[in-house]
NUDRENVO-729474 format. One record per residue (C-alpha): residue number from 1; residue in one letter; chain; x, y, z. Coordinates in steps of 0.02 Angstrom, whole numbers, padded with zeros to 5 digits. Example, Ala and Ser with C-alpha at 12.3 -4.5 7.8 and 13.67 -1.06 7.14 Angstrom:
% residues 2
PT   pos   code   unit        x        y        z
PT     1      A      A    00615   -00225    00390
PT     2      S      A    00684   -00053    00357
This chain:
% residues 106
PT   pos   code   unit        x        y        z
PT     1      M      A    00790   -00316    00039
PT     2      S      A    00870   -00382   -00115
PT     3      R      A    00852   -00405   -00299
PT     4      T      A    00850   -00593   -00264
PT     5      R      A    00691   -00575   -00160
PT     6      L      A    00618   -00464   -00293
PT     7      A      A    00651   -00597   -00425
PT     8      E      A    00576   -00732   -00314
PT     9      L      A    00418   -00630   -00286
PT    10      E      A    00403   -00599   -00473
PT    11      R      A    00422   -00786   -00505
PT    12      L      A    00287   -00828   -00379
PT    13      L      A    00174   -00694   -00448
PT    14      A      A    00194   -00764   -00623
PT    15      E      A    00120   -00926   -00555
PT    16      D      A   -00025   -00838   -00468
PT    17      P      A   -00044   -00661   -00539
PT    18      A      A   -00203   -00625   -00443
PT    19      D      A   -00131   -00660   -00270
PT    20      P      A   -00155   -00496   -00174
PT    21      F      A   -00024   -00538   -00043
PT    22      L      A    00110   -00571   -00174
PT    23      R      A    00065   -00410   -00265
PT    24      Y      A    00072   -00313   -00102
PT    25      A      A    00238   -00393   -00054
PT    26      L      A    00312   -00355   -00224
PT    27      G      A    00267   -00173   -00200
PT    28      L      A    00347   -00175   -00027
PT    29      E      A    00506   -00248   -00098
PT    30      H      A    00515   -00114   -00233
PT    31      R      A    00486    00019   -00100
PT    32      A      A    00624   -00053    00008
PT    33      L      A    00741   -00040   -00142
PT    34      N      A    00688    00142   -00169
PT    35      D      A    00600    00093   -00330
PT    36      D      A    00446    00196   -00293
PT    37      D      A    00377    00206   -00470
PT    38      P      A    00354    00017   -00487
PT    39      A      A    00285    00007   -00310
PT    40      E      A    00155    00139   -00350
PT    41      R      A    00105    00051   -00512
PT    42      I      A    00090   -00118   -00427
PT    43      W      A   -00012   -00051   -00283
PT    44      S      A   -00123    00054   -00396
PT    45      A      A   -00165   -00101   -00498
PT    46      L      A   -00195   -00202   -00340
PT    47      L      A   -00314   -00070   -00273
PT    48      Q      A   -00413   -00073   -00435
PT    49      D      A   -00443   -00258   -00406
PT    50      A      A   -00457   -00251   -00216
PT    51      P      A   -00503   -00074   -00161
PT    52      G      A   -00526   -00127    00019
PT    53      H      A   -00350   -00199    00039
PT    54      V      A   -00305   -00102    00195
PT    55      P      A   -00116   -00133    00200
PT    56      T      A   -00099   -00071    00022
PT    57      R      A   -00200    00086    00062
PT    58      H      A   -00084    00119    00208
PT    59      Q      A    00074    00096    00105
PT    60      M      A    00007    00200   -00039
PT    61      A      A   -00032    00341    00082
PT    62      L      A    00146    00335    00149
PT    63      L      A    00223    00329   -00025
PT    64      L      A    00117    00474   -00089
PT    65      A      A    00153    00576    00067
PT    66      D      A    00339    00551    00036
PT    67      R      A    00310    00616   -00140
PT    68      Q      A    00219    00769   -00072
PT    69      R      A    00056    00714   -00153
PT    70      L      A   -00037    00748    00007
PT    71      A      A   -00216    00754   -00058
PT    72      E      A   -00195    00581   -00136
PT    73      A      A   -00110    00517    00021
PT    74      R      A   -00255    00578    00127
PT    75      S      A   -00379    00494    00011
PT    76      H      A   -00291    00326    00027
PT    77      A      A   -00274    00344    00215
PT    78      Q      A   -00460    00383    00231
PT    79      A      A   -00510    00237    00119
PT    80      G      A   -00399    00122    00221
PT    81      L      A   -00471    00189    00383
PT    82      D      A   -00648    00160    00320
PT    83      A      A   -00606   -00018    00265
PT    84      A      A   -00518   -00059    00429
PT    85      R      A   -00666    00004    00529
PT    86      A      A   -00787   -00096    00421
PT    87      A      A   -00683   -00252    00453
PT    88      G      A   -00678   -00218    00640
PT    89      D      A   -00489   -00199    00637
PT    90      H      A   -00472   -00070    00774
PT    91      K      A   -00282   -00077    00786
PT    92      T      A   -00255   -00039    00603
PT    93      A      A   -00395    00089    00606
PT    94      G      A   -00302    00178    00746
PT    95      E      A   -00140    00177    00648
PT    96      L      A   -00227    00247    00495
PT    97      R      A   -00316    00380    00599
PT    98      T      A   -00147    00435    00666
PT    99      L      A   -00076    00440    00490
PT   100      L      A   -00226    00537    00427
PT   101      D      A   -00206    00663    00568
PT   102      Q      A   -00023    00685    00523
PT   103      L      A   -00067    00710    00340
PT   104      E      A   -00201    00836    00382
PT   105      D      A   -00073    00935    00483
PT   106      A      A    00053    00931    00340
């Protein structure tokens, strides 16, 4: 994780600002650099445009859980679980079910 990769992702995103993968990856890079505020902003905006983007739902749930915003984390985990099930993605659905169970116990 580096500021160089962050700059490269920002450059690529400037060329294609709607690309959901680049937006997701930029959020991941911020998170890896412990820049959680920008990661949350990026992912929130992405989810407004693509509410069924399962990886972003998963990462938002983890970020919010780390911030002790458990109700919001549960909401994102549940939305991700629903989207994964709808897409037939059983592996990811299982991971999100486990996360949701952990959040419900917290």
